[in-house]
Structure formats: structure tokens, C-alpha cells
RODO-2510 file (C-alpha; in nm, 4 decimals, decimal comma):
residues 276
     n   res          X          Y          Z
     1     m     0,0000     0,0000     0,0000
     2     a     0,1502     0,3322    -0,1027
     3     q     0,2305     0,5786     0,1698
     4     a     0,0734     0,9215     0,1854
     5     e     0,2932     1,1962     0,0506
     6     f     0,3150     1,5430     0,1992
     7     p     0,4796     1,8567     0,0681
     8     r     0,8442     1,8809     0,1716
     9     s     0,8903     2,1481     0,4289
    10     s     1,1480     2,3126     0,6513
    11     f     1,0215     2,4398     0,9850
    12     p     1,3214     2,5950     1,1578
    13     n     1,4592     2,3761     1,4370
    14     l     1,2122     2,0999     1,3470
    15     l     1,3181     1,7570     1,2307
    16     f     1,0934     1,6567     0,9474
    17     t     1,0474     1,2831     0,9264
    18     g     0,9067     1,0693     0,6537
    19     t     0,9415     0,6973     0,6001
    20     k     1,0677     0,5372     0,2868
    21     e     1,0614     0,1619     0,2322
    22     t     1,3478     0,0089     0,0373
    23     k     1,3598    -0,3693    -0,0194
    24     g     1,1581    -0,4441     0,2890
    25     t     1,3384    -0,1977     0,5159
    26     k     1,2175     0,1301     0,6532
    27     r     1,4383     0,4253     0,7184
    28     t     1,3769     0,7737     0,8462
    29     m     1,4750     1,0779     0,6471
    30     r     1,5495     1,4114     0,8110
    31     t     1,5930     1,7385     0,6308
    32     q     1,7286     2,0635     0,7680
    33     p     1,5810     2,4041     0,6760
    34     k     1,7685     2,6066     0,4155
    35     y     1,5557     2,8964     0,3063
    36     e     1,3571     3,1525     0,5032
    37     q     1,0965     3,1611     0,2262
    38     d     1,0288     2,7946     0,3022
    39     e     0,9508     2,8885     0,6626
    40     q     0,6781     3,1267     0,5450
    41     d     0,5424     2,8570     0,3148
    42     d     0,5252     2,6169     0,6101
    43     a     0,3041     2,8517     0,8097
    44     q     0,0813     2,8840     0,5042
    45     l     0,0584     2,5040     0,4734
    46     l    -0,0662     2,4845     0,8318
    47     r    -0,2952     2,7836     0,7615
    48     v    -0,1670     2,9841     1,0559
    49     s    -0,1529     3,3635     1,0679
    50     f    -0,0943     3,6307     1,3329
    51     q    -0,2828     3,9426     1,4320
    52     p    -0,2210     4,2151     1,6942
    53     a    -0,4475     4,2097     1,9966
    54     s    -0,5024     4,3780     2,3322
    55     f    -0,3697     4,2690     2,6702
    56     k    -0,7075     4,1277     2,7807
    57     d    -0,7437     3,9284     2,4573
    58     v    -0,4106     3,7485     2,5051
    59     i    -0,3169     3,7298     2,8732
    60     p    -0,5161     3,4769     3,0820
    61     a    -0,6749     3,5833     3,4086
    62     l    -0,4415     3,4247     3,6627
    63     q    -0,3919     3,4855     4,0315
    64     g    -0,0531     3,5997     4,1534
    65     s     0,2002     3,8599     4,0512
    66     v     0,5728     3,9160     4,0195
    67     p     0,7280     3,9758     4,3659
    68     e     0,7817     4,3469     4,4246
    69     e     1,1494     4,2936     4,5037
    70     y     1,2084     4,2305     4,1305
    71     l     1,0477     4,5554     4,0101
    72     l     1,3389     4,7816     4,1147
    73     p     1,2547     5,1122     3,9390
    74     e     1,6217     5,2158     3,9486
    75     i     1,7307     4,9164     3,7362
    76     n     1,7027     4,9836     3,3618
    77     r     1,8834     4,9162     3,0350
    78     h     2,1057     5,2217     3,0633
    79     k     2,2259     5,1259     3,4099
    80     v     2,2701     4,7538     3,3430
    81     g     2,4518     4,8272     3,0163
    82     n     2,7016     5,0578     3,1838
    83     p     3,0483     4,8919     3,1894
    84     d     3,0957     5,0209     3,5463
    85     f     2,7744     4,8591     3,6759
    86     q     2,8397     4,6097     3,9563
    87     v     2,5644     4,3902     4,0966
    88     d     2,7506     4,3460     4,4257
    89     k     2,7171     4,7157     4,5010
    90     l     2,3362     4,7138     4,4889
    91     d     2,1987     4,8122     4,8279
    92     k     1,9033     4,6411     5,0008
    93     v     1,8647     4,3869     4,7208
    94     s     1,8396     4,0155     4,8004
    95     n     2,0943     3,7720     4,6611
    96     r     1,8120     3,6043     4,4682
    97     v     1,7280     3,9281     4,2881
    98     k     2,0958     4,0079     4,2326
    99     t     2,1322     3,6791     4,0450
   100     f     1,8385     3,7678     3,8179
   101     i     1,9759     4,1171     3,7516
   102     d     2,3167     3,9758     3,6667
   103     k     2,1586     3,7334     3,4185
   104     m     1,9854     4,0278     3,2511
   105     r     2,3159     4,2138     3,2420
   106     i     2,4863     3,9216     3,0691
   107     v     2,2108     3,8982     2,8052
   108     v     2,2286     4,2726     2,7363
   109     e     2,6054     4,2466     2,7009
   110     n     2,5641     3,9418     2,4776
   111     e     2,3572     4,1435     2,2275
   112     k     2,6900     4,2699     2,0944
   113     d     2,8086     3,9140     2,0275
   114     t     2,7962     3,8535     1,6530
   115     t     2,7885     3,4744     1,6975
   116     g     2,4338     3,4957     1,8329
   117     t     2,4403     3,2275     2,1047
   118     d     2,1162     3,1582     2,2945
   119     s     2,2427     2,9817     2,6098
   120     n     2,2447     3,2933     2,8298
   121     i     1,8869     3,3699     2,7272
   122     d     1,7856     3,0135     2,8156
   123     t     1,9195     3,0678     3,1668
   124     l     1,7384     3,4006     3,2045
   125     v     1,4065     3,2599     3,0823
   126     d     1,4318     2,9565     3,3105
   127     d     1,4817     3,1914     3,6058
   128     l     1,1931     3,4143     3,4944
   129     l     0,9485     3,1227     3,4748
   130     r     1,0339     3,0138     3,8276
   131     i     1,0082     3,3683     3,9639
   132     a     0,6548     3,3759     3,8183
   133     d     0,5768     3,0479     4,0054
   134     l     0,5146     2,8554     3,6831
   135     n     0,6835     2,5503     3,8335
   136     c     0,4356     2,5270     4,1214
   137     w     0,1482     2,2743     4,1199
   138     p    -0,0684     2,2413     3,9180
   139     l     0,1847     2,3991     3,6804
   140     k     0,5191     2,2463     3,5928
   141     i     0,8053     2,3391     3,3618
   142     l     0,9331     2,0874     3,1074
   143     n     1,2761     2,1475     2,9538
   144     h     1,3288     2,0478     2,5903
   145     p     1,0194     1,8264     2,5544
   146     l     0,9689     1,6639     2,2154
   147     r     0,6395     1,7486     2,0449
   148     r     0,5257     1,5985     1,7143
   149     i     0,2781     1,6579     1,4346
   150     i     0,1224     1,3306     1,3188
   151     i    -0,0666     1,3129     0,9883
   152     k    -0,2440     0,9952     0,8786
   153     g    -0,0770     0,8055     1,1588
   154     k     0,2741     0,8947     1,0453
   155     p     0,5254     1,1454     1,1910
   156     f     0,5240     1,4631     0,9862
   157     a     0,7328     1,6919     1,2086
   158     s     0,8852     1,7052     1,5538
   159     a     0,9888     2,0041     1,7639
   160     d     1,2474     2,0147     2,0431
   161     l     1,1133     2,3079     2,2426
   162     d     1,3157     2,5155     2,4870
   163     f     1,0450     2,5184     2,7538
   164     v     0,6839     2,4092     2,7914
   165     v     0,4659     2,4882     3,0923
   166     t     0,1836     2,2418     3,1470
   167     n    -0,0925     2,1904     3,3988
   168     q    -0,2704     1,8734     3,4959
   169     n    -0,5267     1,9263     3,2187
   170     l    -0,2458     1,9322     2,9592
   171     n    -0,3084     2,2882     2,8478
   172     m     0,0306     2,4212     2,7446
   173     v     0,2347     2,7344     2,7224
   174     v     0,5080     2,7234     2,4603
   175     i     0,8265     2,9150     2,5253
   176     e     1,0819     3,0150     2,2632
   177     d     1,3899     3,2265     2,3204
   178     k     1,6308     3,3668     2,0633
   179     h     1,9395     3,5828     2,0364
   180     i     1,8630     3,9183     1,8794
   181     k     2,1050     3,8422     1,5934
   182     n     1,9136     3,5254     1,4989
   183     v     1,5737     3,6722     1,4090
   184     h     1,4848     3,8676     1,0962
   185     s     1,1817     4,0284     0,9330
   186     s     1,1896     3,7668     0,6556
   187     n     1,0740     3,4955     0,8990
   188     g     0,8436     3,7154     1,1001
   189     f     1,1063     3,7617     1,3723
   190     g     1,0659     3,3975     1,4658
   191     e     0,6880     3,3816     1,4426
   192     t     0,6939     3,1036     1,1843
   193     l     0,8660     2,8913     1,4472
   194     i     0,6109     2,9955     1,7113
   195     a     0,3319     2,8839     1,4761
   196     a     0,4913     2,5439     1,4189
   197     n     0,5559     2,4926     1,7904
   198     i     0,1994     2,5788     1,8854
   199     i     0,0593     2,3306     1,6349
   200     a     0,3060     2,0597     1,7421
   201     c     0,2198     2,1111     2,1103
   202     g    -0,1520     2,1064     2,0447
   203     d    -0,1345     1,7989     1,8236
   204     e     0,0657     1,6088     2,0871
   205     d    -0,1775     1,7213     2,3563
   206     i    -0,4815     1,6056     2,1593
   207     r    -0,3305     1,2597     2,1134
   208     d    -0,2434     1,2312     2,4831
   209     t    -0,5974     1,2879     2,6081
   210     d    -0,8604     1,0194     2,6629
   211     n    -1,1158     1,1979     2,4448
   212     e    -1,2457     0,9919     2,1560
   213     k    -1,2681     1,2981     1,9321
   214     p    -1,0534     1,6130     1,9068
   215     i    -1,1540     1,9048     2,1263
   216     d    -1,1042     2,2809     2,1116
   217     k    -0,7630     2,3844     2,2449
   218     t    -0,6298     2,7147     2,3750
   219     i    -0,2515     2,7404     2,3728
   220     f    -0,0463     3,0301     2,5016
   221     a     0,3037     3,1110     2,3829
   222     m     0,5806     3,3455     2,4841
   223     r     0,8612     3,4644     2,2565
   224     v     1,1775     3,6058     2,4121
   225     i     1,4203     3,7878     2,1834
   226     s     1,7148     3,8852     2,4026
   227     t     1,5239     4,0580     2,6875
   228     y     1,2157     4,1538     2,4800
   229     v     0,9040     3,9472     2,5536
   230     t     0,5930     3,8999     2,3375
   231     f     0,2859     3,6945     2,4306
   232     y     0,0583     3,4884     2,2062
   233     k    -0,2763     3,3132     2,2327
   234     a    -0,4156     3,0563     1,9887
   235     e    -0,7724     2,9267     2,0134
   236     i    -0,7798     2,6231     1,7870
   237     p    -1,1114     2,4484     1,7124
   238     a    -1,1594     2,0724     1,7212
   239     k    -1,2284     2,0800     1,3476
   240     y    -0,8704     2,1911     1,2804
   241     w    -0,7215     1,8932     1,4681
   242     s    -0,9532     1,6535     1,2882
   243     e    -0,8480     1,7928     0,9497
   244     l    -0,4795     1,7855     1,0467
   245     s    -0,4937     1,4181     1,1400
   246     h    -0,6133     1,3366     0,7852
   247     g    -0,3930     1,5785     0,5902
   248     l    -0,3064     1,9459     0,5663
   249     p    -0,5894     2,1478     0,7272
   250     k    -0,8424     2,3656     0,5504
   251     s    -0,9513     2,5550     0,8609
   252     e    -0,7514     2,8611     0,9596
   253     v    -0,5862     2,9414     1,2914
   254     i    -0,5326     3,3025     1,3981
   255     i    -0,2732     3,3577     1,6701
   256     k    -0,3219     3,6782     1,8688
   257     r    -0,0133     3,8812     1,9634
   258     w     0,0461     4,1274     2,2488
   259     p     0,2119     4,3778     2,2366
   260     g     0,0674     4,4113     1,8912
   261     e     0,3653     4,5285     1,6843
   262     n     0,5997     4,2561     1,5610
   263     a     0,9679     4,3532     1,5670
   264     k     1,2917     4,2665     1,7439
   265     r     1,2600     4,5319     2,0122
   266     k     0,8831     4,5874     2,0320
   267     g     0,8111     4,3369     2,3093
   268     l     0,8117     4,4160     2,6807
   269     d     1,1723     4,4765     2,7860
   270     l     1,2611     4,2840     3,1023
   271     v     1,5500     4,5211     3,1705
   272     e     1,3110     4,8165     3,2046
   273     p     1,0897     4,8506     3,5147
   274     d     0,7735     4,8897     3,3033
   275     g     0,8605     4,5689     3,1156
   276     r     0,9061     4,3687     3,4344
***
């Protein structure tokens, strides 16, 4: 029986898998992305688009807030970026907060690094999620979980995500973080990757539930470019998941974005008091 064929694609940081049988054997093929235009085509294949939205349309109503000790109105980008700035000399600041400030300082300094490494941003984001109590029951943080898109019973794509926050009902928050040198307008400043990750998370979630049929899913995402944070919300109907399981979907998914403007430095800046 011939296998279903799907358009070749190239989601960034996704391993596309297809099976090919040769003389009774089966092997897995993996292709790496090459062209940013392909990334835009991928989002179109999944029928995903983005639109600006307001705070109340994107951010869920949750109890809790960031501890006041982290707000520090005197800490800003100008001060942290000053070569003479020393965390040790901060007065009446806890060691816990000093560690967070120093991680921000390192990321700001790393913006000048032309190699564009993401490891320092990973560390900052991990700290931020725990400060916000997102690793406290019923929430938990998963580091580098594998999420897959399955079409017609066969792996179509897999995503190794930086962070996912889940609760006991398997609703998920997808986290992506990038160096400011690694995002460009041609790929929506990383939004094509956000789209792919949201779909992969939702598809994995749908398959992990005990429901006989797909259900509506709401998935939240957070993009961190250096210290600039943007939030996303996707409300995906059950019809979309049903179509995806049988082939490329016909239904559309609109992902809402706040703050509304999409650019490298248009998110909330963690280094600025208003951003925190």
C-alpha cells in the first residue's frame, strides 16, 4: 500500500520525518531548513496567521504577581549596560534578585556578540518562569520536551522546544527564546517557528488525552528575543485537529499577539521597570 505523501517542508529547528521503504526496510529521512521563504510557506501550509491584539485578549486571568522585590525602578537598560555597573554594590537587594539582575546584564552584554548564542537567554528565561511560580502545582516546567505533528498516523514533524509549561489538564504554554542576531523580518522575527511549535504542542496534547474525538484547544506562547518578551494566544477548534490528522488542514488558525507590533525590540523589555 503506497504511503501518503506530503509537501516537503522546513520548519526551523524541526526535524521533518518521513518513512521510505526500500527492499523491505524502513528508514527515516530528516531534512534541515535552508531557506527563510520555506519557513513562510510552512506557516501557510498549516494555515496559521498572526494578528495584533489587546492585553485582555491574550493574557489569561491568573492569580498571583511578580514579587515586588524584582520591580526595582532604578534598574534599567542604561544602568545595566554601563560597563561600570556592579551587581555586588546594589543596596538592600536580596541575593536572589541580584542573580536575576546579573543574568539580565549578561544577556544585554551578549547582544553585541555577533555569533548569536542563545544559552544565556535560556538561563534568564528559566529563572523568569520560576520567579513567576510557573513551576508550582498544578503547573510544571518541562525542559526540551519533544512534540510531534502526526498526519495519517505517520510522523510529519517534531519540535524540540526550549520550555513548555503544562498543567494537569495538559493545556500548554510554549516558550521560545532567541538571540537578537538570529531573528529577521523575513521569517516574522521567529513567528513562523512559534506557529509550528503551537501546532506541534496542540497535536501532541490532543493525542495524549482520553477523548475519543478532538476538542477545542487554547494554547499560550511566549517569545523572548534577548530581553524583549511577546505573548501569544491561539484558540484552535476541534475541526482543525480533525483535518490535520487526515492531511493538511483547511480551517484557519489566527494567533493573537500582544504587544501588537511585531519587531525585534517591540516586546516588553525585562531590563526596564515597566517591562518587568
